[in-house]
C-alpha positions as CSV (number, residue, x, y, z in Angstrom):
1,M,18.9,1.1,-8.4
2,E,16.9,-2.1,-8.5
3,V,15.3,-3.8,-5.6
4,Y,14.8,-7.5,-5.1
5,E,11.3,-8.7,-6.2
6,F,9.9,-12.2,-6.2
7,N,7.5,-14.2,-8.4
8,K,5.8,-16.8,-6.2
9,N,2.7,-18.9,-6.6
10,F,0.2,-20.1,-4.0
11,L,2.0,-23.4,-3.3
12,T,5.4,-21.8,-2.8
13,R,4.0,-19.2,-0.4
14,L,2.3,-22.0,1.6
15,L,5.4,-24.2,1.8
16,E,7.7,-21.2,2.7
17,T,5.5,-20.1,5.6
18,T,5.0,-23.6,6.9
19,N,8.7,-24.2,6.9
20,V,9.3,-21.0,8.9
21,L,6.6,-21.8,11.4
22,N,7.3,-25.5,11.9
23,G,8.3,-25.0,15.5
24,G,10.1,-28.3,15.6
25,G,6.9,-30.0,14.6
26,A,5.0,-28.7,17.6
27,N,1.7,-26.8,17.4
28,I,2.5,-23.1,17.4
29,P,0.0,-20.8,19.2
30,A,-0.5,-17.2,18.1
31,S,1.6,-15.9,20.9
32,A,4.6,-17.9,19.7
33,I,4.4,-16.9,16.0
34,R,6.6,-13.8,16.5
35,S,9.3,-15.9,18.2
36,E,9.5,-18.2,15.3
37,W,10.0,-15.3,12.9
38,I,12.7,-13.9,15.1
39,N,14.5,-17.2,15.1
40,F,14.3,-17.4,11.3
41,V,15.3,-13.8,10.7
42,E,18.3,-14.1,13.1
43,V,19.8,-16.8,10.9
44,A,19.0,-15.4,7.4
45,V,19.3,-11.6,7.6
46,E,22.6,-9.7,7.5
47,P,23.0,-7.8,10.8
48,T,24.5,-4.7,9.3
49,G,25.9,-2.8,6.4
50,W,23.4,-3.4,3.5
51,Q,21.7,-0.8,1.4
52,A,17.9,-0.7,1.0
53,L,15.0,1.5,0.1
54,W,12.6,2.3,2.9
55,K,9.0,2.7,1.9
56,A,7.4,4.4,4.8
57,S,3.8,3.5,5.7
58,R,1.1,6.1,5.8
59,P,0.9,6.2,9.7
60,V,4.7,6.8,9.7
61,C,4.3,9.7,7.3
62,E,1.4,11.0,9.5
63,Q,3.6,10.8,12.6
64,L,6.6,12.5,10.9
65,G,4.3,15.1,9.3
66,V,5.6,14.5,5.8
67,K,3.9,13.9,2.5
68,Y,2.9,10.3,1.6
69,P,4.3,8.3,-0.1
70,L,7.8,8.5,1.2
71,V,10.7,6.5,-0.2
72,V,14.2,6.8,1.4
73,L,17.5,5.4,0.3
74,G,19.9,4.3,3.1
75,T,22.0,1.7,4.9
76,V,20.9,-0.7,7.7
77,D,23.2,0.2,10.6
78,Q,21.8,-2.5,12.8
79,V,19.0,-5.1,12.7
80,L,17.1,-5.3,16.0
81,F,16.1,-9.0,15.7
82,D,14.0,-9.1,18.9
83,E,11.8,-6.3,17.5
84,L,11.9,-7.2,13.8
85,K,13.1,-3.7,13.2
86,A,16.2,-2.0,11.9
87,V,18.2,1.1,12.6
88,F,18.2,2.8,9.3
89,L,20.8,5.4,8.3
90,I,19.3,7.9,5.8
91,E,21.5,8.7,2.8
92,A,19.1,10.3,0.4
93,I,15.3,11.0,0.3
94,L,13.7,10.5,-3.1
95,D,11.8,13.7,-2.7
96,D,13.9,16.8,-2.1
97,D,11.0,18.6,-0.4
98,V,10.9,16.2,2.5
99,Q,13.1,16.8,5.6
100,L,13.3,14.1,8.3
101,P,14.1,15.1,11.9
102,E,16.9,12.5,12.3
103,E,19.5,10.8,10.2
104,H,18.9,7.5,12.1
105,L,15.4,6.1,12.3
106,T,14.1,2.8,13.6
107,V,11.9,1.3,10.9
108,Q,10.0,-2.0,10.4
109,L,12.1,-4.7,8.7
110,E,9.2,-5.5,6.4
111,E,9.2,-1.9,5.0
112,L,12.8,-2.3,3.7
113,W,13.5,-3.4,0.1
114,P,17.2,-4.4,-0.3
115,L,19.1,-3.2,-3.3
116,R,20.5,-5.7,-5.8
117,E,23.8,-3.7,-6.1
118,Q,25.5,-3.2,-2.7
119,N,28.5,-1.0,-1.9
120,N,30.1,-4.0,-0.2
121,P,30.3,-6.8,-2.8
122,A,31.1,-9.4,-0.1
123,L,27.5,-9.2,1.2
124,N,25.2,-11.9,-0.1
125,V,22.0,-9.8,0.3
126,N,19.8,-12.1,-1.9
127,I,19.2,-14.4,1.2
128,T,18.4,-11.3,3.3
129,A,16.0,-10.1,0.6
130,E,14.3,-13.5,0.4
131,C,13.8,-13.6,4.1
132,I,12.3,-10.1,4.3
133,D,10.0,-11.0,1.4
134,K,8.7,-13.9,3.4
135,L,8.3,-11.7,6.5
136,R,6.6,-9.0,4.5
137,F,4.1,-11.4,2.9
138,F,3.2,-12.9,6.2
139,Y,2.6,-9.7,8.2
140,Q,1.0,-7.8,5.3
141,H,-1.3,-10.6,4.0
142,L,-1.7,-13.5,6.6
143,W,-1.3,-12.0,10.0
144,M,-4.3,-10.0,11.1
145,P,-4.1,-7.3,13.8
146,W,-6.5,-9.2,16.0
147,D,-4.5,-12.4,16.0
148,S,-2.3,-11.3,18.8
149,D,-5.4,-10.7,21.0
150,T,-6.9,-14.2,20.4
151,E,-6.7,-17.2,22.8
152,D,-4.0,-19.8,22.3
153,E,-6.2,-22.9,22.5
154,H,-5.5,-24.0,19.0
155,S,-2.5,-24.1,16.7
156,W,-2.5,-20.9,14.6
157,I,-1.1,-22.8,11.6
158,E,-3.8,-25.4,11.5
159,K,-6.5,-22.9,12.1
160,H,-5.6,-20.0,9.9
161,L,-2.6,-20.5,7.6
162,E,-4.0,-22.3,4.6
163,S,-7.4,-20.5,4.7
164,R,-5.7,-17.1,4.9
165,I,-3.4,-17.9,2.0
166,R,-6.3,-19.2,-0.1
167,F,-8.3,-16.1,0.8
168,C,-5.4,-13.9,-0.3
169,H,-5.0,-15.9,-3.5
170,D,-8.7,-15.6,-4.3
171,L,-8.5,-11.8,-3.9
172,K,-5.5,-11.5,-6.2
173,N,-6.8,-13.8,-8.9
174,K,-10.4,-12.4,-9.0
175,A,-12.1,-15.6,-7.7
176,M,-14.8,-13.4,-6.2
177,S,-17.1,-10.8,-7.7
178,R,-15.6,-7.4,-8.2
179,Q,-17.6,-5.6,-5.6
180,L,-16.9,-8.3,-3.0
181,S,-13.2,-8.4,-3.7
182,S,-13.0,-4.6,-3.7
183,H,-14.8,-4.5,-0.3
184,A,-12.5,-7.2,1.2
185,M,-9.3,-5.5,0.0
186,A,-10.5,-2.2,1.3
187,L,-11.2,-3.8,4.7
188,L,-7.8,-5.4,4.8
189,A,-6.1,-2.1,3.9
190,E,-8.0,-0.3,6.6
191,A,-7.2,-3.0,9.2
192,R,-3.4,-2.7,8.5
193,Y,-3.7,1.1,8.7
194,I,-5.5,0.8,12.0
195,Q,-3.0,-1.6,13.4
196,R,0.0,0.6,12.6
197,K,-1.9,3.7,13.9
198,R,-2.9,2.0,17.1
199,E,0.7,0.9,17.7
200,Y,2.0,4.5,17.5
201,I,-0.7,5.8,19.8
202,E,-0.2,3.1,22.4
203,Q,3.6,3.7,22.2
204,E,3.1,7.5,22.8
205,L,0.7,7.0,25.7
206,S,3.1,4.4,27.2
207,E,6.0,6.7,27.0
208,E,4.1,9.6,28.5
209,D,2.8,7.3,31.3
210,E,6.4,6.3,32.2
211,Q,7.5,9.9,32.3
212,E,4.6,11.0,34.5
213,E,4.1,7.9,36.7
214,E,5.1,10.0,39.8
215,D,2.5,12.6,38.9
216,E,-0.8,12.2,40.9
217,D,-2.9,13.4,38.0
218,N,-1.3,11.0,35.5
219,E,-4.5,9.0,34.9
220,T,-6.6,12.1,34.6
221,S,-4.2,13.6,32.0
222,I,-4.4,10.5,29.9
223,L,-8.2,10.3,30.1
224,K,-8.4,13.9,28.9
225,D,-6.1,13.1,26.0
226,N,-7.9,12.9,22.7
227,R,-5.7,10.1,21.7
228,S,-7.4,7.8,24.2
229,G,-10.7,8.4,22.6
230,E,-9.2,7.9,19.1
231,L,-7.7,4.6,20.3
232,L,-11.1,3.4,21.5
233,Q,-12.6,4.3,18.1
234,L,-9.8,2.4,16.3
235,N,-10.4,-0.7,18.4
236,L,-14.1,-0.6,17.8
237,R,-13.7,-0.3,14.1
238,L,-11.1,-3.0,14.1
239,N,-13.5,-5.4,15.8
240,T,-16.1,-4.7,13.1
241,I,-13.6,-5.5,10.4
242,K,-12.5,-8.7,12.2
243,N,-16.1,-10.0,12.1
244,E,-16.5,-9.3,8.4
245,I,-13.1,-10.8,7.4
246,N,-13.8,-14.0,9.4
247,V,-16.9,-14.5,7.3
248,L,-15.2,-13.7,4.0
249,E,-12.4,-16.2,4.7
250,N,-14.9,-19.0,4.5
251,P,-15.7,-19.6,0.8
252,V,-19.2,-21.0,1.7
253,W,-20.2,-18.0,3.6
254,R,-19.0,-15.4,1.0
255,S,-22.0,-15.7,-1.4
256,V,-24.4,-15.4,1.6
257,F,-22.5,-12.4,2.9
258,E,-22.5,-10.8,-0.6
259,K,-26.3,-11.1,-0.9
260,V,-26.9,-9.7,2.5
261,R,-24.3,-6.9,2.2
262,F,-24.9,-5.8,-1.5
263,G,-28.2,-7.3,-2.4
264,S,-28.9,-9.2,-5.6
265,A,-26.6,-8.7,-8.5
266,K,-27.4,-5.5,-10.4
267,T,-27.4,-5.4,-14.2
268,K,-27.8,-2.6,-16.7
269,D,-31.6,-2.3,-17.4
270,S,-32.9,-2.0,-20.9
271,S,-34.7,1.2,-19.9
272,L,-33.0,4.1,-18.0
273,M,-34.1,4.8,-14.5
274,A,-33.7,7.8,-12.3
275,Y,-33.7,7.8,-8.5
276,I,-34.8,10.8,-6.5
277,V,-33.6,10.9,-2.9
278,T,-36.1,12.6,-0.6
279,K,-36.1,14.0,2.9
280,A,-38.8,14.6,5.5
281,V,-40.1,18.1,4.8
282,P,-43.5,19.8,4.6
283,M,-45.6,19.0,1.4
284,D,-45.1,22.4,-0.3
285,E,-41.3,22.2,0.2
286,Q,-41.3,18.6,-1.1
287,L,-43.2,19.6,-4.2
288,T,-40.8,22.4,-4.9
289,Y,-37.9,20.0,-4.6
290,L,-39.5,17.5,-7.0
291,Q,-40.3,20.2,-9.5
292,S,-36.7,21.3,-9.5
293,A,-35.6,17.7,-10.0
294,K,-38.1,17.4,-12.8
295,E,-36.5,20.3,-14.7
296,M,-33.1,18.6,-14.6
297,M,-34.1,15.2,-16.1
298,D,-35.7,13.8,-19.2
299,P,-39.5,13.9,-18.7
300,K,-39.9,10.4,-20.2
301,I,-37.5,8.7,-17.9
302,A,-38.9,6.3,-15.2
303,V,-38.5,7.5,-11.6
304,K,-38.2,5.8,-8.2
305,M,-38.2,7.5,-4.8
306,C,-35.6,6.6,-2.1
307,D,-35.1,7.9,1.4
308,S,-31.2,8.0,1.2
309,L,-28.4,7.8,-1.3
310,Q,-27.3,4.5,0.2
311,H,-30.8,3.1,-0.4
312,A,-30.6,4.2,-4.0
313,L,-27.2,2.7,-4.5
314,D,-28.4,-0.6,-3.1
315,H,-31.0,-0.9,-5.9
316,C,-29.9,1.2,-8.9
317,S,-28.1,-0.1,-12.0
318,P,-24.7,1.4,-13.0
319,D,-26.2,3.7,-15.6
320,S,-28.8,5.3,-13.3
321,A,-29.0,9.0,-12.4
322,I,-29.4,9.8,-8.7
323,Y,-30.8,13.2,-7.6
324,L,-30.0,14.5,-4.1
325,P,-32.0,17.0,-2.1
326,P,-30.2,20.3,-1.1
327,G,-28.7,20.8,2.3
328,T,-28.5,17.1,3.2
329,R,-25.6,14.9,4.3
330,Q,-25.6,11.5,2.6
331,D,-23.6,8.9,4.5
332,I,-22.5,5.9,2.4
333,K,-20.8,2.7,3.2
334,F,-18.4,1.0,0.8
335,L,-19.3,1.9,-2.8
336,E,-18.6,-0.3,-5.7
337,Y,-17.3,1.1,-9.0
338,L,-19.2,3.9,-10.7
339,N,-19.5,3.7,-14.5
340,S,-21.8,3.2,-17.5
341,G,-22.8,6.9,-17.8
342,G,-24.5,7.1,-14.4
343,S,-24.5,10.3,-12.3
344,F,-25.0,12.0,-8.9
345,R,-26.7,15.4,-9.2
346,G,-27.5,17.8,-6.4
347,V,-30.8,19.6,-7.0
348,S,-29.3,23.0,-6.2
349,S,-27.2,25.6,-7.9
350,A,-25.1,27.5,-5.3
351,S,-21.5,27.9,-6.6
352,F,-18.6,26.6,-4.5
353,V,-16.1,28.9,-6.3
354,G,-18.2,32.0,-5.8
355,D,-19.4,31.5,-2.2
356,F,-18.0,28.4,-0.5
357,V,-19.9,28.9,2.8
358,Q,-23.3,29.4,1.2
359,A,-22.7,26.5,-1.2
360,S,-21.6,24.2,1.6
361,S,-24.9,24.7,3.4
362,V,-27.1,24.5,0.3
363,N,-25.6,21.8,-1.8
364,P,-25.8,18.1,-0.7
365,T,-22.7,16.5,0.9
366,I,-21.5,12.9,0.4
367,V,-19.4,11.4,3.2
368,S,-18.1,8.0,4.1
369,K,-20.0,6.3,6.9
370,N,-16.9,4.4,7.9
371,D,-13.2,5.3,7.9
372,D,-12.7,3.7,4.5
373,S,-9.7,4.0,2.3
374,V,-11.5,5.7,-0.6
375,L,-14.8,7.6,-0.8
376,L,-15.6,6.9,-4.5
377,T,-14.0,4.7,-7.1
378,I,-14.8,5.4,-10.8
379,D,-13.9,3.1,-13.7
380,G,-16.1,4.4,-16.5
381,D,-18.1,7.4,-17.7
382,F,-19.7,9.2,-14.8
383,T,-20.9,12.7,-13.8
384,L,-21.1,14.5,-10.5
385,E,-22.8,17.8,-10.2
386,N,-23.6,20.3,-7.4
387,I,-22.2,18.1,-4.7
388,Q,-19.7,18.4,-1.9
389,L,-17.4,15.4,-1.2
390,D,-16.3,15.4,2.4
391,C,-13.1,13.4,2.4
392,S,-12.0,14.0,6.0
393,N,-12.8,10.4,7.0
394,V,-11.0,8.7,4.1
395,R,-7.4,8.6,3.0
396,T,-8.2,9.2,-0.7
397,G,-11.2,11.1,-2.0
398,V,-11.8,9.8,-5.5
399,V,-9.9,7.2,-7.5
400,I,-10.5,7.3,-11.2
401,K,-9.3,4.3,-13.3
402,K,-10.7,5.0,-16.7
403,G,-13.5,6.7,-18.6
404,N,-14.8,10.2,-19.3
405,I,-15.6,11.9,-16.0
406,I,-17.2,15.3,-15.4
407,F,-17.2,17.1,-12.1
408,R,-19.5,20.2,-12.4
409,N,-19.8,22.6,-9.5
410,C,-18.3,20.1,-7.0
411,C,-16.2,20.7,-3.9
412,F,-13.6,18.3,-2.6
413,K,-12.7,19.0,1.0
414,G,-9.9,17.2,2.9
415,D,-8.2,17.7,6.2
416,S,-5.8,20.6,6.7
417,S,-4.0,18.9,9.5
418,S,-3.1,15.8,7.5
419,S,0.1,15.4,5.4
420,T,-1.1,12.2,3.7
421,K,-4.7,12.7,2.4
422,Q,-5.1,12.8,-1.3
423,G,-8.0,14.4,-3.2
424,I,-8.4,12.9,-6.7
425,V,-6.1,10.2,-8.0
426,I,-6.2,9.6,-11.8
427,F,-4.9,6.6,-13.7
428,G,-4.0,6.6,-17.4
429,N,-6.5,6.7,-20.4
430,C,-8.9,9.0,-18.6
431,N,-10.5,12.3,-19.7
432,I,-11.4,14.4,-16.7
433,T,-13.2,17.7,-16.6
434,F,-13.4,19.9,-13.5
435,D,-16.0,22.7,-14.3
436,R,-16.4,25.3,-11.6
437,C,-15.0,23.0,-8.9
438,L,-13.1,23.7,-5.6
439,I,-10.4,21.4,-4.3
440,K,-8.9,22.3,-0.9
441,E,-6.9,21.0,2.1
442,F,-5.2,17.9,0.7
443,S,-1.6,16.6,0.6
444,S,-2.1,16.4,-3.2
445,G,-5.2,18.0,-4.5
446,V,-5.0,16.1,-7.9
447,Y,-2.5,13.4,-8.8
448,S,-2.4,12.2,-12.4
449,N,-0.5,9.4,-14.0
450,H,0.7,9.3,-17.7
451,D,-1.6,9.6,-20.7
452,C,-4.5,11.5,-19.0
453,T,-6.3,14.5,-20.2
454,I,-7.4,17.0,-17.5
455,N,-9.5,20.1,-18.1
456,L,-9.6,22.7,-15.3
457,I,-12.4,25.2,-16.2
458,N,-13.0,28.0,-13.7
459,T,-11.7,25.7,-11.0
460,T,-9.8,26.6,-7.9
461,I,-7.2,24.4,-6.0
462,S,-6.1,25.9,-2.7
463,H,-4.5,25.3,0.7
464,C,-3.0,21.9,-0.3
465,M,0.6,20.8,0.1
466,T,0.8,20.4,-3.7
467,G,-2.1,21.5,-5.8
468,L,-1.7,19.4,-8.9
469,E,0.9,16.7,-9.2
470,T,1.4,15.0,-12.6
471,L,3.8,12.8,-14.6
472,D,4.9,14.0,-18.0
473,Q,2.8,13.1,-21.1
474,C,-0.3,14.1,-19.2
475,Q,-2.3,16.8,-21.1
476,I,-3.6,19.5,-18.8
477,A,-5.7,22.5,-20.0
478,F,-6.1,25.5,-17.7
479,R,-9.1,27.6,-18.6
480,S,-9.5,30.5,-16.1
481,A,-8.2,28.2,-13.4
482,S,-6.4,29.2,-10.2
483,I,-4.0,27.3,-7.9
484,T,-3.2,29.3,-4.7
485,H,-1.9,29.1,-1.1
486,C,-0.2,25.7,-1.4
487,T,2.5,25.0,1.2
488,Q,4.8,23.5,-1.4
489,Y,4.0,23.7,-5.1
490,G,1.1,24.8,-7.1
491,V,1.8,22.5,-10.0
492,L,4.5,19.8,-9.9
493,M,5.4,17.8,-13.0
494,E,7.8,14.8,-12.8
495,D,9.8,14.8,-16.1
496,F,11.1,11.4,-17.1
497,N,12.4,12.4,-20.5
498,E,16.1,11.9,-20.4
499,D,16.6,13.9,-23.7
500,V,15.1,17.1,-22.3
501,Q,17.8,19.5,-21.2
502,Q,17.1,22.2,-18.7
503,D,18.0,25.7,-19.7
504,Q,19.4,27.3,-16.5
505,N,19.5,30.8,-18.0
506,E,15.9,31.0,-19.2
507,V,14.3,34.2,-18.1
508,G,11.8,33.9,-15.2
509,N,13.1,30.5,-14.1
510,R,15.4,29.4,-11.3
511,S,16.9,26.0,-10.7
512,R,16.9,24.4,-7.3
513,C,17.7,20.8,-6.3
514,G,17.3,19.5,-9.9
515,S,14.0,21.3,-10.3
516,Q,13.0,24.0,-12.7
517,V,10.8,26.5,-11.0
518,Y,8.7,29.0,-13.0
519,A,7.5,32.2,-11.5
520,D,5.4,33.0,-14.5
521,F,3.4,30.3,-16.2
522,N,3.5,32.3,-19.5
523,T,7.2,31.3,-19.8
524,I,6.5,27.6,-19.8
525,E,7.0,25.9,-23.1
526,R,5.7,22.4,-22.6
527,E,3.3,20.6,-24.8
528,E,1.6,19.1,-21.8
529,F,0.2,22.5,-20.6
530,T,-2.2,24.9,-22.4
531,F,-3.5,28.1,-20.9
532,E,-6.7,30.0,-21.7
533,G,-8.5,32.9,-20.1
534,S,-7.4,34.6,-16.8
535,C,-5.4,31.8,-15.0
536,E,-3.9,32.6,-11.6
537,F,-1.0,30.9,-9.8
538,R,0.1,32.6,-6.7
539,D,1.1,32.4,-3.0
540,N,2.5,28.8,-3.4
541,V,5.4,28.7,-1.0
542,K,8.0,26.8,-3.0
543,G,6.9,27.7,-6.5
544,N,3.8,28.1,-8.7
545,F,5.0,25.8,-11.5
546,V,7.8,23.2,-11.0
547,I,9.2,20.7,-13.5
548,R,11.3,18.3,-11.7
549,K,13.8,15.9,-13.3
550,G,13.1,12.5,-11.7
551,F,12.6,8.8,-12.2
552,S,9.7,6.8,-11.0
553,E,10.0,3.6,-9.1
554,R,7.4,0.9,-8.3
555,F,7.4,-1.5,-5.4
556,N,5.7,-4.8,-6.2
557,S,2.9,-5.4,-3.7
558,S,1.7,-8.6,-5.4
559,C,1.7,-11.6,-3.1
560,F,1.0,-14.2,-5.8
561,V,1.6,-14.6,-9.5
562,D,0.0,-17.5,-11.4
563,E,2.3,-20.3,-12.4
564,D,2.0,-19.4,-16.1
565,E,2.3,-15.6,-15.6
566,S,5.4,-13.6,-15.6
567,Q,3.8,-10.2,-15.0
568,L,2.7,-8.5,-11.9
569,L,-1.1,-8.4,-11.5
570,D,-2.8,-5.3,-12.6
571,A,-2.6,-2.3,-10.3
572,E,-6.3,-2.7,-9.8
573,D,-5.5,-5.6,-7.4
574,G,-3.6,-3.2,-5.1
575,L,-5.0,-2.0,-1.8
576,E,-3.1,1.0,-0.8
577,E,-2.7,4.2,-2.7
578,S,0.9,4.7,-3.7
579,T,3.0,6.8,-6.0
580,C,6.8,7.0,-6.1
581,N,8.1,10.1,-7.6
582,A,11.8,9.8,-7.2
583,T,14.4,12.5,-7.7
584,N,17.3,10.1,-7.9
585,T,19.4,9.8,-11.0
586,E,18.8,6.1,-11.5
587,Q,15.5,4.2,-12.2
588,V,14.0,2.4,-9.2
589,N,11.3,-0.3,-9.4
590,C,8.5,0.3,-6.8
591,S,5.0,-1.2,-6.3
592,A,2.1,-0.7,-4.0
593,S,0.4,-0.3,-0.1
594,D,-0.2,-0.4,-0.3
595,T,-1.4,-0.7,-2.9
596,G,-1.7,0.4,-3.1
597,V,0.0,-2.1,-2.8
598,S,1.3,-4.4,-2.6
599,G,1.4,-1.6,-3.0
600,S,1.4,-0.2,-5.2
601,L,3.7,2.1,-3.6
602,S,0.6,-0.4,-1.5
603,Q,-0.6,0.6,-2.8
604,S,-0.8,0.4,-1.1
605,E,1.0,-0.5,2.4
606,D,-0.3,-0.7,3.3
607,D,-3.1,0.4,2.6
608,L,-6.9,0.5,-1.3
609,S,-3.8,0.2,-2.0
610,T,-4.3,1.4,-5.5
611,G,-1.0,1.5,-7.3
612,Y,-0.3,4.7,-9.2
613,C,1.9,3.1,-11.7
614,D,0.2,2.0,-14.8
615,N,2.7,-0.5,-16.2
616,S,3.2,-4.1,-15.0
617,T,6.5,-5.1,-13.5
618,Q,8.5,-7.9,-15.1
619,F,10.0,-10.4,-12.7
620,E,12.9,-12.8,-13.1
621,D,11.7,-16.3,-14.1
622,D,12.8,-18.6,-11.3
623,E,11.2,-21.9,-10.3
624,L,10.7,-20.9,-6.7
625,G,10.8,-17.2,-7.1
626,E,14.2,-16.9,-5.6
627,V,16.8,-14.4,-6.7
628,Q,20.4,-15.5,-6.6
629,I,23.7,-14.3,-7.9
630,E,24.5,-15.8,-11.4
631,T,27.8,-16.9,-12.7
632,S,29.1,-16.2,-16.2
633,S,27.9,-19.6,-17.2
634,G,24.4,-18.9,-16.0
635,R,24.4,-21.1,-12.9
636,K,23.2,-19.4,-9.7
637,R,25.6,-19.0,-6.8
638,L,23.8,-20.5,-3.7
639,F,26.5,-20.7,-1.0
640,S,28.7,-17.7,-1.5
641,K,27.8,-16.1,1.8
642,E,28.3,-19.3,3.9
643,L,31.5,-20.2,2.2
644,R,33.1,-16.8,2.7
645,C,32.4,-17.2,6.5
646,M,33.8,-20.7,6.6
647,M,36.9,-19.7,4.7
648,Y,37.5,-16.9,7.1
649,G,36.9,-19.2,10.0
650,F,39.6,-21.6,8.7
651,G,42.2,-18.9,8.4
652,D,41.5,-17.2,5.0
653,D,41.1,-13.4,4.6
654,Q,37.9,-11.8,5.9
655,N,37.1,-10.9,2.2
656,P,38.6,-13.9,0.3
657,Y,39.0,-13.7,-3.5
658,T,35.8,-14.3,-5.4
659,E,37.6,-16.8,-7.6
660,S,38.5,-18.9,-4.6
661,V,34.9,-18.8,-3.3
662,D,33.6,-19.8,-6.7
663,L,36.0,-22.7,-7.0
664,L,35.1,-23.9,-3.6
665,E,31.4,-23.6,-4.4
666,D,31.9,-25.6,-7.6
667,L,33.4,-28.4,-5.5
668,V,30.6,-28.2,-3.0
669,V,27.9,-28.4,-5.7
670,E,29.6,-31.3,-7.4
671,F,29.8,-33.2,-4.0
672,I,26.1,-32.4,-3.2
673,T,25.1,-33.5,-6.7
674,E,27.0,-36.8,-6.5
675,M,25.7,-37.6,-3.0
676,T,22.1,-36.8,-4.1
677,H,22.3,-39.1,-7.1
678,R,23.7,-41.9,-5.0
679,A,21.1,-41.4,-2.2
680,M,18.3,-41.6,-4.8
681,E,19.6,-44.9,-6.0
682,I,19.6,-46.6,-2.6
683,G,16.5,-45.0,-1.0
684,R,12.9,-44.4,-2.0
685,T,12.5,-43.5,-5.7
686,G,12.5,-39.7,-6.2
687,R,13.2,-38.9,-2.5
688,V,16.3,-38.3,-0.4
689,Q,16.1,-38.9,3.3
690,V,18.5,-38.4,6.1
691,E,18.9,-42.1,6.6
692,D,20.2,-42.4,3.0
693,I,22.9,-39.8,3.6
694,V,24.0,-41.5,6.9
695,F,24.2,-44.8,5.1
696,L,26.5,-43.4,2.4
697,V,29.0,-41.9,4.9
698,R,28.9,-44.8,7.4
699,K,32.4,-46.0,6.4
700,N,34.0,-42.5,6.6
701,S,34.5,-42.0,10.3
702,R,35.1,-38.2,10.1
703,K,32.0,-37.6,7.9
704,Y,29.9,-39.9,9.9
705,A,30.8,-38.3,13.2
706,R,30.2,-34.8,11.7
707,V,26.7,-35.8,10.4
708,K,25.9,-37.4,13.8
709,D,27.0,-34.2,15.7
710,L,24.9,-32.0,13.4
711,L,21.8,-34.1,13.7
712,T,22.2,-34.3,17.5
713,M,22.7,-30.5,17.7
714,N,19.6,-29.9,15.6
715,E,17.4,-32.0,17.9
716,E,18.8,-30.2,21.0
717,L,18.1,-26.8,19.4
718,K,14.6,-27.8,18.6
719,R,14.0,-29.0,22.2
720,A,15.6,-25.9,23.7
721,R,13.6,-23.6,21.5
722,K,10.3,-25.5,22.3
723,A,11.1,-25.4,26.0
724,F,11.9,-21.6,25.8
725,D,8.7,-20.9,24.0
726,E,6.7,-22.9,26.6
727,I,8.3,-21.0,29.4
728,K,7.7,-17.7,27.7
729,Y,4.1,-18.7,27.0
730,A,3.6,-19.9,30.6
731,G,5.0,-16.6,31.9
732,A,2.7,-14.6,29.7
733,E,-0.3,-16.7,30.9
734,A,0.7,-16.1,34.5
735,K,0.8,-12.4,34.0
736,L,-2.7,-12.5,32.5
737,K,-4.0,-14.4,35.5
């Protein structure tokens, strides 16, 4: 299965969006933007019967209580144009462990990725895919959640369109510093997440309000509902993001914002520096703490004192060592990449594996100050020791992109009620060591891509949905490690090697849904796994060790590709965490977020949409990024869909012969080519105008009458649409008054 993907540059995106939102030449306020998109979608999108992949957003997965990311194959039963949604008939879920409550779901149109190969060959889905791509780009990159709440005094296009596209282009093409672009992308991912989350909460409260409107205590029941408080928090956070993004959209203000937000640029000092974070305690206790810190560091190293971890981060260089006092909670805001051999070390020694309660109270805790996408991002050598990472406020705990990383006596704690939070996400070319660590209460405790090396030494992963999820060719060494009490699998490996044949009769194994489940890890003969010491894998509901035959798919979440590029931008540009582990028997191309993002899967929604896929996606080389059906001679078929409908309208079969359609299209293209050349000869050089066409057909009464009718009808439709929007806008304004 292949999905439609598009390679478009900055100018193409700008022209496409402007053409959709032209409004008959009128100034379009924010309240009328959705109506313009509905009008456009009604003309271009097939109303029913086409197959697509649905990439569910993180809030949808949270609402359904299923693991994120979720990719579903199905058929669009009906497009709900007024809502920009579709009724989606589920055919297969690309994860055999996910069960959805219904076969028919109403999904966002922008979350659908049409397949290139359709069951019904008469459908011309390339136009549908092109339309959805434009819609997706607009609502994922240009339209902000707060735009619908703004006043309609000015034209939205004049005020926001070009600046938003340029801002998005700058983010994708690294026109800003890394820390500023990472911060901006994290804010945008969070804003999209909040928007979708807010919509679901408001919808639930509205439905309950309608059901209980006759109940006298209705208002009281809603006020007591925790969701009302959550909705208020989301709105407050969204307002904060809005203020920052409005500043970042202005290129002149960015540098000022960066200096205020992150301070002066930090470079690697020639001499190493250590930062000791202190707390207000009596002198004797302070001296004891400093003496303990002294024993952990080089006595010749220079030392600075800070009152918080955030204070140290604002001033330290990437290679600095930061020491944290025991029993403290360190709140940090957005954190730029950690690398260059730096470290965080808690000045304590309580073991999380031995006594979690005691260690949680003694060792320092790092937590996100805001509801960010990721707590820590590491892209180089780094060490964390004697620290608890509280990941309950974030959607991913730690993202590791490269380097040698050591976690020593660390605890990663998520949220047991969430089906979408991820603990540690690891990209390729990394060497990770977990020494005496505890990872608990995540959807995926550890997710690893290809070509990683992971060492689990005296480490415990427990109470996750899946303890460790990895792709093949990732080397994992278990040394006295344990993975227990997971609601699905202890260890899940996606096997993409088509030459590997599963032995259904192997002792100690059982096959289910294309998966090979091992009850005893000693029977596993895979070069990716090595076992030493007393390893323990038990009480994992669906299997301790599972090797699943599957194929990975990436969704492209890139909104721009440079004119001279043919590759998708690096997954680092994604915003929303995403991974696609498909169980289908055909390869699928997914991206991120997220992307994260685009997600990758992005990444990435929605959402850092950090893509989990390490390879770039190749796109078809097309001048405008369009994807059309090609003939055997290489020429693209542009009008197949329209000609089939016209032929049916003039008495042909509902599904006419393809050869007849192709012949008729050849005649149409020949006619258009001839008329274009003639029009260019009589009109302005290099341009074709309507007046030129009218002049050419003036002596043919039938053609002239038809052209006149079409032009008149077009003007009437524009006026009617404009009048309808004005009435709708006036009605909405009257309701507000």
